[in-house]
KOLFIKE-541441 format. One record per residue (C-alpha): y, x, z; residue in one letter. Coordinates in Angstrom, 2 decimals, always signed. Each point is the difference from the previous one (the first is absolute). Layout:
% residues N
<yy = Y; xx = X; zz = Z; code = a>
...
% end
This chain:
% residues 450
<yy = +16.25; xx = +6.87; zz = +10.35; code = m>
<yy = -0.74; xx = -2.19; zz = +2.95; code = t>
<yy = -3.44; xx = -1.62; zz = -0.21; code = e>
<yy = +0.71; xx = -3.65; zz = +0.55; code = a>
<yy = -1.09; xx = -3.31; zz = -1.37; code = g>
<yy = -3.39; xx = -1.54; zz = -0.77; code = v>
<yy = -2.34; xx = +0.11; zz = -2.96; code = v>
<yy = -0.95; xx = -3.11; zz = -1.96; code = r>
<yy = -2.38; xx = -0.16; zz = -2.94; code = g>
<yy = -1.41; xx = -2.33; zz = -2.69; code = v>
<yy = -3.32; xx = +0.52; zz = -1.81; code = s>
<yy = -1.58; xx = -1.75; zz = -2.97; code = v>
<yy = -3.36; xx = +1.55; zz = -0.79; code = s>
<yy = -3.51; xx = -0.60; zz = -1.36; code = h>
<yy = -1.03; xx = -1.14; zz = +3.47; code = a>
<yy = +1.64; xx = -3.40; zz = -0.57; code = r>
<yy = +1.61; xx = +0.05; zz = -3.42; code = a>
<yy = -1.30; xx = +0.12; zz = -3.57; code = d>
<yy = +1.22; xx = +2.29; zz = -2.76; code = v>
<yy = +2.64; xx = -2.47; zz = -1.19; code = e>
<yy = +1.50; xx = -0.39; zz = +3.45; code = d>
<yy = +0.19; xx = +3.73; zz = +0.59; code = i>
<yy = +1.62; xx = +0.50; zz = -3.38; code = g>
<yy = +2.75; xx = -2.51; zz = +0.72; code = s>
<yy = +1.09; xx = +1.63; zz = +3.29; code = v>
<yy = +2.73; xx = +2.59; zz = +0.26; code = g>
<yy = +0.21; xx = +0.47; zz = -3.73; code = g>
<yy = +2.53; xx = +2.82; zz = +0.14; code = d>
<yy = -0.91; xx = +3.65; zz = +0.28; code = a>
<yy = -0.38; xx = +1.23; zz = +3.59; code = a>
<yy = +3.38; xx = +1.73; zz = -0.11; code = a>
<yy = +1.73; xx = -3.16; zz = -1.19; code = d>
<yy = -1.72; xx = -2.07; zz = +2.66; code = t>
<yy = +1.12; xx = +2.48; zz = +2.67; code = v>
<yy = +3.60; xx = -0.01; zz = -1.26; code = s>
<yy = +0.06; xx = -3.79; zz = +0.08; code = g>
<yy = -1.36; xx = -0.12; zz = +3.53; code = l>
<yy = +2.53; xx = +2.56; zz = +1.25; code = l>
<yy = +2.77; xx = -2.27; zz = -1.25; code = a>
<yy = -1.09; xx = -2.75; zz = +2.41; code = r>
<yy = +1.87; xx = -0.57; zz = +3.24; code = d>
<yy = -1.36; xx = +1.92; zz = +2.98; code = g>
<yy = -2.45; xx = +2.14; zz = -2.01; code = v>
<yy = +0.17; xx = +3.76; zz = +0.62; code = t>
<yy = -3.23; xx = +1.22; zz = -1.68; code = e>
<yy = -2.42; xx = -1.32; zz = -2.60; code = a>
<yy = -3.34; xx = +0.90; zz = -1.61; code = f>
<yy = -1.95; xx = -1.66; zz = -2.80; code = a>
<yy = -3.39; xx = +0.64; zz = -1.56; code = i>
<yy = -1.67; xx = -1.55; zz = -3.02; code = r>
<yy = -3.53; xx = +0.70; zz = -1.17; code = t>
<yy = -2.41; xx = -1.92; zz = -2.21; code = c>
<yy = -1.19; xx = -2.06; zz = +2.95; code = n>
<yy = +2.96; xx = -0.18; zz = +2.38; code = r>
<yy = +3.76; xx = -0.47; zz = +0.14; code = a>
<yy = +1.67; xx = +0.70; zz = +3.34; code = e>
<yy = +3.46; xx = +0.55; zz = +1.39; code = a>
<yy = +1.27; xx = +1.13; zz = +3.44; code = y>
<yy = +3.40; xx = +0.18; zz = +1.59; code = v>
<yy = +1.54; xx = +1.38; zz = +3.19; code = v>
<yy = +2.59; xx = -2.50; zz = +1.19; code = a>
<yy = +2.28; xx = -0.53; zz = +2.98; code = d>
<yy = -2.38; xx = -2.71; zz = +1.23; code = d>
<yy = -3.02; xx = -1.97; zz = -1.11; code = g>
<yy = +1.97; xx = -2.93; zz = -1.42; code = e>
<yy = +2.08; xx = +2.26; zz = -2.21; code = a>
<yy = -3.15; xx = +1.71; zz = -1.27; code = g>
<yy = -1.71; xx = -3.29; zz = -0.78; code = e>
<yy = +3.07; xx = -1.29; zz = -1.81; code = a>
<yy = +0.20; xx = +3.17; zz = -2.11; code = a>
<yy = -3.65; xx = -0.38; zz = -1.11; code = l>
<yy = +0.15; xx = -3.74; zz = -0.58; code = a>
<yy = +0.36; xx = +0.25; zz = -3.78; code = d>
<yy = -2.56; xx = +2.78; zz = -0.56; code = f>
<yy = -3.00; xx = -2.34; zz = -0.31; code = a>
<yy = +1.82; xx = -3.30; zz = -0.60; code = a>
<yy = -1.72; xx = -0.50; zz = -3.36; code = a>
<yy = -3.54; xx = -0.32; zz = +1.43; code = v>
<yy = -1.70; xx = -2.54; zz = +2.26; code = p>
<yy = +0.71; xx = +0.49; zz = +3.67; code = e>
<yy = -3.71; xx = +0.28; zz = +0.84; code = e>
<yy = -0.39; xx = +3.28; zz = -1.95; code = v>
<yy = +2.90; xx = +1.70; zz = +1.78; code = v>
<yy = -0.53; xx = +2.04; zz = +3.19; code = v>
<yy = +3.10; xx = +0.49; zz = +2.17; code = s>
<yy = -0.15; xx = +2.98; zz = +2.34; code = l>
<yy = +1.93; xx = +0.50; zz = +3.24; code = d>
<yy = +0.94; xx = +3.42; zz = +1.40; code = h>
<yy = -3.35; xx = +1.21; zz = +1.33; code = e>
<yy = -2.00; xx = -1.81; zz = -2.70; code = s>
<yy = +2.05; xx = +1.83; zz = -2.65; code = s>
<yy = -0.73; xx = +3.37; zz = +1.56; code = l>
<yy = -3.72; xx = -0.72; zz = +0.29; code = r>
<yy = -0.25; xx = -1.52; zz = -3.49; code = h>
<yy = +1.58; xx = +3.07; zz = -1.65; code = l>
<yy = -2.57; xx = +2.21; zz = +1.76; code = m>
<yy = -2.80; xx = -2.28; zz = -1.20; code = r>
<yy = +1.33; xx = +0.10; zz = -3.54; code = v>
<yy = +0.19; xx = +3.81; zz = -0.09; code = a>
<yy = -3.48; xx = +0.29; zz = +1.55; code = a>
<yy = -1.47; xx = -2.23; zz = -2.72; code = g>
<yy = -0.99; xx = -2.82; zz = +2.33; code = l>
<yy = +2.12; xx = -2.50; zz = -1.91; code = e>
<yy = -1.20; xx = +1.12; zz = -3.44; code = s>
<yy = -2.18; xx = -2.02; zz = -2.39; code = l>
<yy = -2.32; xx = +3.00; zz = +0.00; code = v>
<yy = -0.28; xx = +0.81; zz = +3.71; code = l>
<yy = +1.10; xx = +3.54; zz = +0.70; code = g>
<yy = +1.23; xx = +0.74; zz = -3.53; code = e>
<yy = +1.82; xx = +3.32; zz = -0.32; code = d>
<yy = +2.68; xx = -1.06; zz = -2.49; code = q>
<yy = +1.99; xx = -2.11; zz = +2.46; code = i>
<yy = +1.16; xx = +2.94; zz = +2.10; code = i>
<yy = +1.59; xx = +1.57; zz = -3.07; code = g>
<yy = +1.62; xx = -3.30; zz = -0.84; code = q>
<yy = +1.43; xx = -0.25; zz = +3.52; code = v>
<yy = +1.40; xx = +3.53; zz = -0.35; code = k>
<yy = +1.61; xx = -0.80; zz = -3.35; code = r>
<yy = +1.52; xx = -3.25; zz = +1.34; code = a>
<yy = +1.28; xx = +1.95; zz = +3.01; code = f>
<yy = +1.73; xx = +2.51; zz = -2.29; code = a>
<yy = +1.42; xx = -2.73; zz = -2.25; code = e>
<yy = +1.36; xx = -1.94; zz = +2.98; code = s>
<yy = +1.55; xx = +3.20; zz = +1.39; code = r>
<yy = +1.74; xx = +0.70; zz = -3.34; code = r>
<yy = +1.37; xx = -3.55; zz = +0.08; code = a>
<yy = +1.51; xx = +0.70; zz = +3.44; code = g>
<yy = -2.42; xx = -2.23; zz = +1.90; code = g>
<yy = -1.58; xx = +2.54; zz = +2.37; code = i>
<yy = +1.53; xx = +1.17; zz = +3.25; code = d>
<yy = -1.28; xx = +0.80; zz = +3.46; code = a>
<yy = -2.08; xx = -3.10; zz = +0.67; code = m>
<yy = -1.88; xx = -0.38; zz = -3.30; code = l>
<yy = -0.31; xx = +3.75; zz = -0.39; code = d>
<yy = -1.99; xx = +0.12; zz = +3.23; code = g>
<yy = -2.03; xx = -3.12; zz = -0.83; code = v>
<yy = -0.99; xx = +1.09; zz = -3.52; code = l>
<yy = -0.67; xx = +3.59; zz = +0.99; code = t>
<yy = -2.33; xx = -1.30; zz = +2.67; code = k>
<yy = -1.70; xx = -2.38; zz = -2.47; code = a>
<yy = -0.66; xx = +2.86; zz = -2.45; code = i>
<yy = -1.29; xx = +2.16; zz = +2.86; code = h>
<yy = -2.44; xx = -2.78; zz = +0.95; code = v>
<yy = -1.15; xx = -0.33; zz = -3.61; code = g>
<yy = -0.68; xx = +3.71; zz = -0.24; code = e>
<yy = -1.81; xx = +0.01; zz = +3.36; code = r>
<yy = -2.16; xx = -2.95; zz = -1.04; code = a>
<yy = -1.25; xx = +1.83; zz = -3.06; code = r>
<yy = -0.41; xx = +3.35; zz = +1.71; code = a>
<yy = -1.76; xx = -1.25; zz = +3.15; code = e>
<yy = -2.08; xx = -2.96; zz = -1.25; code = t>
<yy = -2.11; xx = -0.92; zz = -3.01; code = a>
<yy = +2.22; xx = -2.94; zz = -0.93; code = i>
<yy = +0.43; xx = +1.39; zz = -3.57; code = n>
<yy = -3.56; xx = +1.03; zz = -0.80; code = e>
<yy = -1.48; xx = -1.36; zz = -3.21; code = g>
<yy = +1.96; xx = -2.17; zz = -2.44; code = s>
<yy = +3.56; xx = +0.18; zz = +1.25; code = v>
<yy = +2.27; xx = -1.27; zz = -2.80; code = s>
<yy = +0.63; xx = -3.09; zz = -2.02; code = l>
<yy = -0.81; xx = +2.09; zz = -3.06; code = g>
<yy = -3.50; xx = +0.75; zz = +1.21; code = s>
<yy = -0.44; xx = -3.58; zz = +1.19; code = a>
<yy = +0.95; xx = -1.16; zz = -3.48; code = a>
<yy = -2.72; xx = +2.16; zz = -1.51; code = v>
<yy = -2.50; xx = -1.43; zz = +2.47; code = e>
<yy = +0.99; xx = -3.49; zz = -1.09; code = l>
<yy = -0.40; xx = +0.95; zz = -3.69; code = a>
<yy = -3.40; xx = +1.46; zz = +0.72; code = a>
<yy = -1.16; xx = -3.37; zz = +1.34; code = e>
<yy = +0.65; xx = -1.55; zz = -3.40; code = e>
<yy = -1.16; xx = +2.67; zz = -2.45; code = l>
<yy = -1.84; xx = +3.31; zz = -0.15; code = d>
<yy = +2.74; xx = +2.64; zz = -0.09; code = l>
<yy = -2.34; xx = +2.78; zz = -1.09; code = t>
<yy = +0.96; xx = +1.01; zz = -3.52; code = g>
<yy = +2.80; xx = -2.57; zz = -0.22; code = s>
<yy = +3.59; xx = +0.41; zz = -1.20; code = t>
<yy = +2.76; xx = -0.55; zz = +2.54; code = a>
<yy = +3.75; xx = -0.45; zz = -0.34; code = a>
<yy = +2.47; xx = +0.75; zz = +2.78; code = v>
<yy = +3.52; xx = -1.30; zz = -0.27; code = l>
<yy = +2.40; xx = +2.00; zz = +2.13; code = g>
<yy = -0.12; xx = +3.66; zz = +1.03; code = a>
<yy = +1.43; xx = -0.34; zz = +3.48; code = g>
<yy = -1.91; xx = +0.43; zz = +3.24; code = e>
<yy = -2.07; xx = -3.18; zz = -0.39; code = m>
<yy = -0.77; xx = +0.63; zz = -3.66; code = g>
<yy = -1.03; xx = +3.57; zz = +0.73; code = t>
<yy = -2.37; xx = -1.14; zz = +2.76; code = l>
<yy = -1.52; xx = -2.64; zz = -2.30; code = a>
<yy = -0.52; xx = +2.58; zz = -2.76; code = a>
<yy = -1.73; xx = +2.36; zz = +2.42; code = r>
<yy = -2.24; xx = -2.78; zz = +1.32; code = a>
<yy = -0.95; xx = -0.98; zz = -3.58; code = l>
<yy = -0.82; xx = +3.67; zz = -0.68; code = d>
<yy = -2.31; xx = +0.04; zz = +3.01; code = d>
<yy = -1.56; xx = -3.30; zz = -1.07; code = a>
<yy = -1.40; xx = +1.52; zz = -3.17; code = g>
<yy = +2.16; xx = -1.49; zz = -2.74; code = v>
<yy = -0.18; xx = +1.82; zz = -3.31; code = d>
<yy = +3.68; xx = -0.11; zz = -0.94; code = r>
<yy = +3.35; xx = -0.79; zz = +1.60; code = v>
<yy = +3.26; xx = -0.90; zz = -1.74; code = v>
<yy = +3.08; xx = +0.42; zz = +2.21; code = v>
<yy = +3.11; xx = -1.87; zz = -1.15; code = a>
<yy = +3.35; xx = +0.64; zz = +1.57; code = n>
<yy = +3.66; xx = -0.41; zz = -0.84; code = r>
<yy = +0.42; xx = +3.76; zz = +0.42; code = t>
<yy = -2.81; xx = +1.56; zz = -2.04; code = v>
<yy = +0.07; xx = +3.46; zz = +1.68; code = p>
<yy = -0.83; xx = -1.72; zz = +3.31; code = h>
<yy = -2.95; xx = -1.68; zz = -1.67; code = a>
<yy = -1.07; xx = +3.35; zz = -1.43; code = e>
<yy = +0.07; xx = +1.49; zz = +3.48; code = h>
<yy = -2.39; xx = -2.69; zz = +1.25; code = v>
<yy = -2.25; xx = +0.33; zz = -3.03; code = a>
<yy = -0.28; xx = +3.76; zz = +0.50; code = c>
<yy = -1.34; xx = -0.51; zz = +3.51; code = e>
<yy = -3.01; xx = -1.93; zz = -1.18; code = l>
<yy = -3.42; xx = +1.49; zz = -0.86; code = d>
<yy = -0.79; xx = -2.67; zz = -2.60; code = v>
<yy = +1.63; xx = -0.31; zz = -3.41; code = s>
<yy = +3.55; xx = -1.22; zz = +0.60; code = a>
<yy = +3.15; xx = -0.48; zz = -2.03; code = e>
<yy = +3.58; xx = -0.99; zz = +0.73; code = a>
<yy = +1.94; xx = -2.61; zz = -1.97; code = v>
<yy = +3.36; xx = -1.77; zz = +0.33; code = p>
<yy = +0.09; xx = -3.22; zz = +2.00; code = l>
<yy = +0.95; xx = -1.78; zz = -3.22; code = a>
<yy = -3.57; xx = +0.70; zz = -1.16; code = d>
<yy = -1.46; xx = -1.95; zz = +2.91; code = a>
<yy = -1.19; xx = -2.92; zz = -2.22; code = p>
<yy = -1.89; xx = +2.41; zz = -2.26; code = a>
<yy = -1.49; xx = +1.76; zz = +3.05; code = a>
<yy = -1.14; xx = -3.36; zz = +1.37; code = a>
<yy = -1.79; xx = -0.80; zz = -3.25; code = h>
<yy = -2.01; xx = +3.26; zz = +0.33; code = e>
<yy = -0.78; xx = -0.43; zz = +3.69; code = a>
<yy = -2.87; xx = -1.55; zz = +1.92; code = d>
<yy = +2.04; xx = +0.13; zz = +3.21; code = v>
<yy = +3.77; xx = +0.21; zz = +0.44; code = l>
<yy = +1.79; xx = +0.78; zz = +3.26; code = i>
<yy = +3.73; xx = -0.50; zz = +0.04; code = s>
<yy = +2.51; xx = +1.35; zz = +2.54; code = a>
<yy = +3.38; xx = +0.49; zz = -1.64; code = t>
<yy = +3.45; xx = -0.60; zz = +1.42; code = g>
<yy = +1.08; xx = -2.22; zz = -2.90; code = a>
<yy = +2.21; xx = -2.99; zz = +0.75; code = d>
<yy = -1.94; xx = -2.34; zz = -2.28; code = g>
<yy = -3.40; xx = -0.33; zz = -1.66; code = y>
<yy = -1.26; xx = +3.10; zz = -1.79; code = v>
<yy = -2.80; xx = -2.05; zz = -1.56; code = l>
<yy = +0.80; xx = -3.54; zz = -1.11; code = e>
<yy = -2.73; xx = -2.58; zz = -0.62; code = a>
<yy = +0.36; xx = +0.49; zz = -3.77; code = d>
<yy = -0.57; xx = +3.76; zz = +0.41; code = d>
<yy = -3.49; xx = -0.71; zz = +1.31; code = l>
<yy = -0.89; xx = -3.04; zz = -2.08; code = a>
<yy = -2.57; xx = +1.88; zz = -2.11; code = d>
<yy = -0.64; xx = +2.98; zz = +2.26; code = a>
<yy = -3.70; xx = -0.83; zz = +0.43; code = g>
<yy = -1.75; xx = +0.44; zz = +3.33; code = d>
<yy = +2.31; xx = +1.83; zz = +2.38; code = v>
<yy = +0.35; xx = -0.13; zz = +3.78; code = v>
<yy = +3.68; xx = +0.26; zz = +1.01; code = c>
<yy = +0.91; xx = +0.88; zz = +3.60; code = i>
<yy = +3.73; xx = -0.32; zz = +0.61; code = d>
<yy = +1.23; xx = +2.00; zz = +3.00; code = l>
<yy = +3.66; xx = -0.28; zz = -0.93; code = a>
<yy = +2.74; xx = -1.83; zz = +1.93; code = q>
<yy = +1.39; xx = -1.79; zz = -1.93; code = p>
<yy = -2.96; xx = -0.68; zz = -2.27; code = r>
<yy = -0.63; xx = +2.12; zz = -3.08; code = d>
<yy = -2.54; xx = -2.36; zz = -1.63; code = v>
<yy = +0.82; xx = -3.58; zz = -0.87; code = d>
<yy = -2.52; xx = -2.17; zz = +1.93; code = p>
<yy = -0.17; xx = -2.27; zz = -3.05; code = d>
<yy = -1.78; xx = +2.80; zz = -1.82; code = a>
<yy = -3.11; xx = -1.44; zz = +1.62; code = a>
<yy = -1.05; xx = -3.63; zz = -0.20; code = v>
<yy = -1.45; xx = -2.34; zz = +2.60; code = g>
<yy = +0.13; xx = +1.10; zz = +3.63; code = d>
<yy = +1.20; xx = +3.48; zz = -0.90; code = a>
<yy = +3.37; xx = -1.37; zz = -1.00; code = a>
<yy = +0.43; xx = -1.03; zz = +3.63; code = a>
<yy = -0.48; xx = +3.55; zz = +1.19; code = g>
<yy = -3.70; xx = -0.16; zz = +0.94; code = t>
<yy = -2.78; xx = +2.13; zz = -1.34; code = a>
<yy = -1.58; xx = -1.66; zz = -3.03; code = s>
<yy = -0.64; xx = +0.62; zz = -3.67; code = t>
<yy = +1.73; xx = -1.85; zz = -2.81; code = g>
<yy = -2.64; xx = -1.39; zz = -2.31; code = d>
<yy = +2.26; xx = +0.06; zz = -3.05; code = e>
<yy = +1.76; xx = +3.35; zz = +0.42; code = s>
<yy = -2.62; xx = +1.92; zz = +1.90; code = g>
<yy = +2.77; xx = +1.19; zz = +2.33; code = v>
<yy = -0.28; xx = -0.05; zz = +3.76; code = t>
<yy = +3.16; xx = +0.43; zz = +2.04; code = v>
<yy = -0.01; xx = +0.95; zz = +3.65; code = h>
<yy = +3.06; xx = +0.53; zz = +2.15; code = d>
<yy = +0.53; xx = +1.38; zz = +3.53; code = l>
<yy = -1.19; xx = -3.21; zz = +1.57; code = d>
<yy = -3.44; xx = +0.50; zz = -1.56; code = a>
<yy = -0.37; xx = +3.39; zz = +1.72; code = l>
<yy = -0.05; xx = -1.58; zz = +3.45; code = k>
<yy = -3.68; xx = -0.88; zz = -0.31; code = a>
<yy = -0.84; xx = +3.44; zz = -1.38; code = v>
<yy = +1.59; xx = +1.71; zz = +2.96; code = t>
<yy = -1.69; xx = -2.17; zz = +2.66; code = a>
<yy = -3.02; xx = +2.36; zz = +0.26; code = e>
<yy = +2.29; xx = +3.00; zz = +0.42; code = t>
<yy = +1.92; xx = -1.88; zz = +2.68; code = q>
<yy = -3.20; xx = -0.67; zz = +1.95; code = a>
<yy = -1.25; xx = +3.58; zz = -0.23; code = s>
<yy = +3.28; xx = +1.36; zz = +1.35; code = r>
<yy = +0.49; xx = -2.52; zz = +2.77; code = r>
<yy = -1.14; xx = +2.38; zz = +2.78; code = s>
<yy = +2.36; xx = +2.70; zz = -1.30; code = e>
<yy = +2.77; xx = -2.57; zz = -0.15; code = a>
<yy = -0.55; xx = -0.70; zz = +3.71; code = e>
<yy = +0.53; xx = +3.69; zz = +0.70; code = r>
<yy = +3.22; xx = -0.12; zz = -1.98; code = v>
<yy = +1.13; xx = -3.09; zz = +1.91; code = e>
<yy = -0.46; xx = +1.92; zz = +3.28; code = a>
<yy = +2.00; xx = +2.86; zz = -1.49; code = m>
<yy = +2.81; xx = -2.39; zz = -0.89; code = i>
<yy = +0.02; xx = -1.39; zz = +3.54; code = d>
<yy = +0.41; xx = +3.54; zz = +1.30; code = e>
<yy = +2.76; xx = +0.88; zz = -2.44; code = e>
<yy = +1.80; xx = -3.30; zz = +0.64; code = m>
<yy = +0.13; xx = +0.83; zz = +3.71; code = d>
<yy = +1.47; xx = +3.42; zz = -0.83; code = r>
<yy = +2.53; xx = -1.42; zz = -2.44; code = l>
<yy = +1.22; xx = -2.70; zz = +2.38; code = l>
<yy = +0.21; xx = +2.49; zz = +2.89; code = a>
<yy = +2.03; xx = +2.39; zz = -2.16; code = s>
<yy = +2.41; xx = -2.79; zz = -0.93; code = f>
<yy = +0.41; xx = -0.92; zz = +3.64; code = k>
<yy = +0.65; xx = +3.59; zz = +0.97; code = r>
<yy = +2.55; xx = +0.42; zz = -2.77; code = r>
<yy = +1.79; xx = -3.23; zz = +0.86; code = r>
<yy = +0.20; xx = +1.10; zz = +3.66; code = a>
<yy = +1.17; xx = +3.46; zz = -1.08; code = d>
<yy = +2.73; xx = -1.56; zz = -2.12; code = e>
<yy = +1.32; xx = -1.92; zz = +3.00; code = a>
<yy = -0.34; xx = +3.05; zz = +2.29; code = i>
<yy = +1.73; xx = +2.20; zz = -2.57; code = s>
<yy = +2.87; xx = -2.49; zz = -0.31; code = a>
<yy = +0.28; xx = -0.14; zz = +3.76; code = m>
<yy = +0.17; xx = +3.81; zz = +0.33; code = y>
<yy = +2.47; xx = +0.30; zz = -2.89; code = e>
<yy = +2.36; xx = -2.44; zz = +1.69; code = g>
<yy = -0.39; xx = +1.74; zz = +3.35; code = a>
<yy = +0.56; xx = +3.42; zz = -1.55; code = e>
<yy = +3.21; xx = -1.13; zz = -1.67; code = r>
<yy = +1.28; xx = -1.45; zz = +3.25; code = t>
<yy = -1.04; xx = +3.12; zz = +1.92; code = k>
<yy = +1.73; xx = +2.31; zz = -2.51; code = a>
<yy = +3.19; xx = -2.00; zz = +0.06; code = r>
<yy = +0.23; xx = -0.27; zz = +3.79; code = e>
<yy = -1.12; xx = +3.61; zz = +0.50; code = l>
<yy = +2.72; xx = +1.21; zz = -2.33; code = d>
<yy = +2.60; xx = -2.01; zz = +1.89; code = r>
<yy = -1.24; xx = +1.19; zz = +3.37; code = a>
<yy = -0.01; xx = +3.69; zz = -1.04; code = l>
<yy = +3.45; xx = -0.38; zz = -1.51; code = t>
<yy = +1.31; xx = -1.44; zz = +3.29; code = k>
<yy = -1.67; xx = +2.76; zz = +2.05; code = l>
<yy = +1.42; xx = +2.72; zz = -2.28; code = e>
<yy = +3.44; xx = -1.55; zz = +0.42; code = a>
<yy = -0.37; xx = +0.46; zz = +3.76; code = q>
<yy = -0.68; xx = +3.73; zz = -0.31; code = g>
<yy = -2.36; xx = +2.55; zz = -1.52; code = e>
<yy = -3.52; xx = -1.37; zz = -0.49; code = l>
<yy = -2.65; xx = +2.77; zz = +0.14; code = p>
<yy = -2.96; xx = -0.22; zz = -2.41; code = d>
<yy = -2.40; xx = -0.47; zz = +2.94; code = e>
<yy = +1.87; xx = -3.06; zz = +1.16; code = q>
<yy = +0.18; xx = -1.38; zz = -3.55; code = r>
<yy = -3.77; xx = +0.40; zz = -0.33; code = e>
<yy = -0.52; xx = -1.73; zz = +3.37; code = t>
<yy = +2.03; xx = -3.04; zz = -1.14; code = v>
<yy = -1.82; xx = -0.15; zz = -3.37; code = e>
<yy = -3.39; xx = +0.26; zz = +1.73; code = s>
<yy = +0.99; xx = -2.82; zz = +2.37; code = l>
<yy = +0.91; xx = -2.21; zz = -2.98; code = a>
<yy = -3.32; xx = +0.79; zz = -1.74; code = d>
<yy = -1.96; xx = -0.74; zz = +3.15; code = a>
<yy = +1.76; xx = -3.30; zz = +0.56; code = l>
<yy = -0.78; xx = -1.19; zz = -3.56; code = v>
<yy = -3.63; xx = +1.07; zz = +0.28; code = g>
<yy = -0.56; xx = -1.67; zz = +3.37; code = q>
<yy = +1.86; xx = -3.18; zz = -0.88; code = l>
<yy = -1.95; xx = -0.46; zz = -3.26; code = l>
<yy = -3.45; xx = +0.97; zz = +1.27; code = a>
<yy = -0.84; xx = -3.49; zz = +1.28; code = a>
<yy = +1.32; xx = -1.87; zz = -3.10; code = p>
<yy = -1.95; xx = +2.42; zz = -2.22; code = t>
<yy = -3.23; xx = -0.78; zz = +1.82; code = k>
<yy = +0.71; xx = -3.73; zz = -0.12; code = s>
<yy = +0.70; xx = +0.02; zz = -3.73; code = l>
<yy = -3.23; xx = +1.84; zz = -0.80; code = r>
<yy = -1.95; xx = -2.47; zz = +2.14; code = e>
<yy = +1.78; xx = -2.93; zz = -1.65; code = a>
<yy = -0.97; xx = +1.28; zz = -3.45; code = a>
<yy = -3.68; xx = +0.39; zz = +0.86; code = m>
<yy = +0.01; xx = -3.49; zz = +1.48; code = e>
<yy = +1.67; xx = -1.49; zz = -3.13; code = d>
<yy = +3.06; xx = -0.96; zz = +2.09; code = d>
<yy = +2.34; xx = +0.10; zz = -2.99; code = w>
<yy = +2.69; xx = -2.03; zz = +1.73; code = d>
<yy = +0.58; xx = +2.96; zz = +2.32; code = t>
<yy = -0.05; xx = +2.48; zz = -2.90; code = i>
<yy = +2.44; xx = -2.04; zz = -2.06; code = h>
<yy = +2.29; xx = -0.44; zz = +3.00; code = a>
<yy = -0.01; xx = +3.75; zz = +0.56; code = a>
<yy = +0.81; xx = +0.65; zz = -3.68; code = m>
<yy = +3.00; xx = -2.34; zz = +0.24; code = e>
<yy = +1.18; xx = +1.54; zz = +3.28; code = l>
<yy = -0.43; xx = +3.59; zz = -1.03; code = f>
<yy = +0.67; xx = -0.10; zz = -3.73; code = d>
<yy = +1.23; xx = +3.46; zz = -1.07; code = p>
<yy = +2.93; xx = -1.70; zz = -1.73; code = e>
<yy = +1.10; xx = -1.73; zz = +3.23; code = f>
<yy = +2.85; xx = +1.73; zz = +1.81; code = e>
<yy = +0.55; xx = -0.99; zz = +3.61; code = t>
<yy = +3.80; xx = -0.13; zz = +0.56; code = p>
<yy = +1.24; xx = +2.15; zz = +2.81; code = a>
<yy = +2.49; xx = -1.42; zz = +2.50; code = v>
<yy = +2.77; xx = +2.25; zz = +1.23; code = e>
<yy = +0.37; xx = +0.04; zz = +3.79; code = s>
<yy = +3.32; xx = +0.20; zz = +1.76; code = d>
<yy = -0.29; xx = +3.81; zz = +0.25; code = d>
<yy = -0.73; xx = +0.40; zz = -3.74; code = g>
<yy = -3.73; xx = +0.69; zz = +0.34; code = v>
<yy = -2.22; xx = -2.17; zz = -2.09; code = a>
<yy = -2.42; xx = -2.25; zz = +1.84; code = g>
<yy = -2.43; xx = -2.83; zz = -0.78; code = p>
<yy = +1.35; xx = -3.43; zz = -0.92; code = p>
<yy = +0.45; xx = -2.31; zz = +2.96; code = e>
<yy = -2.03; xx = -2.76; zz = -1.65; code = r>
<yy = -2.57; xx = +1.52; zz = -2.34; code = v>
<yy = -1.56; xx = -3.39; zz = -0.67; code = s>
<yy = +3.16; xx = -1.11; zz = -1.81; code = e>
<yy = -0.74; xx = +2.49; zz = -2.77; code = q>
<yy = -3.16; xx = -1.94; zz = -0.91; code = f>
<yy = +1.37; xx = -3.53; zz = +0.02; code = t>
<yy = +1.85; xx = -1.90; zz = -2.69; code = d>
<yy = +3.64; xx = -0.76; zz = +0.54; code = d>
% end
């Protein structure tokens, strides 16, 4: 497929938005979002990613206006000030930053690169990925892998799960405590491991699919058991700390489920929320970190983790600067490759058109010469070589000019060349008086409207 068009993106993330805003954006699954975007006028490719602290969508469109129009509804439900709109180059850079962990709540976290890969695969299955986004996302993943291999951006606590355990440790002594983990996915598994390392005495893992919970429980060194997600209220009553990260559509724990749970610190990593904020009283109901005097329940959400991760952000700042330099380098390479490819497309179209014309006229000339008498193979080869040489010499200067135009971002010249030398364009031949085809008398008339 011809690589054409521009990329446009929209991002709603923890950087500007709270948990409620992120949860109300792009509510469909990534594949459904991609399918919806592909149905918009002028959109040729689409990609969407949703994590617990971001919701983003990208399109490749015929032009910037078409891309912006296609994305207009994606974040329409949230205040304008929490939405970041991304133009072509900003989209490319932002995706690299996301994969490298520079846009994560926990700077340098490892989980995001896996999430980008999964969203890439889901968008591809939905028919959203072609030449442009394939190159962009492949480059972003490459940058993410380089960042973690060549810098220390991911040293130390590198997941929301481990950050949640750090937050819990600020409020109670985890040594010898009982912990409950709701959800046995990637985030729940990381939280369970972090609790194991923190010295808890027992972990209860609740999950809709119990064998998955058993798999997580078996990885832990401490006493651990797996229970169905329906047993989450009972697990909460036994727990001193509860970390929740399921994919449920609604609350797993209602306020009534925790009304007499005693003293328990709940850290909700899910998007949408797993724990009803009203389970806590006072400030906690508003999503901040506080303890309910009546219920003994403290509820924290993703917004509360921002303060916990501030120290990690500061310690990794120098490594982040190294990653930024890496992204600058990879951006230059990506943009240069796009320029070369765009020039090569125009050059290829130009040569294809010339080759078709050469083949047609060469066939006619050889047919005429054969009609005039026997045409030895040596003479046939001489005529064919002459035709090849003429095409090569005539197109050498335009080829050079197109490559220079691409490197100088002269897209007007590139687009003009694509229109002039489109492989589907057939230049009509004009028969001369003696029956030999020749060029049209007024070539310009082929490119003007009647």
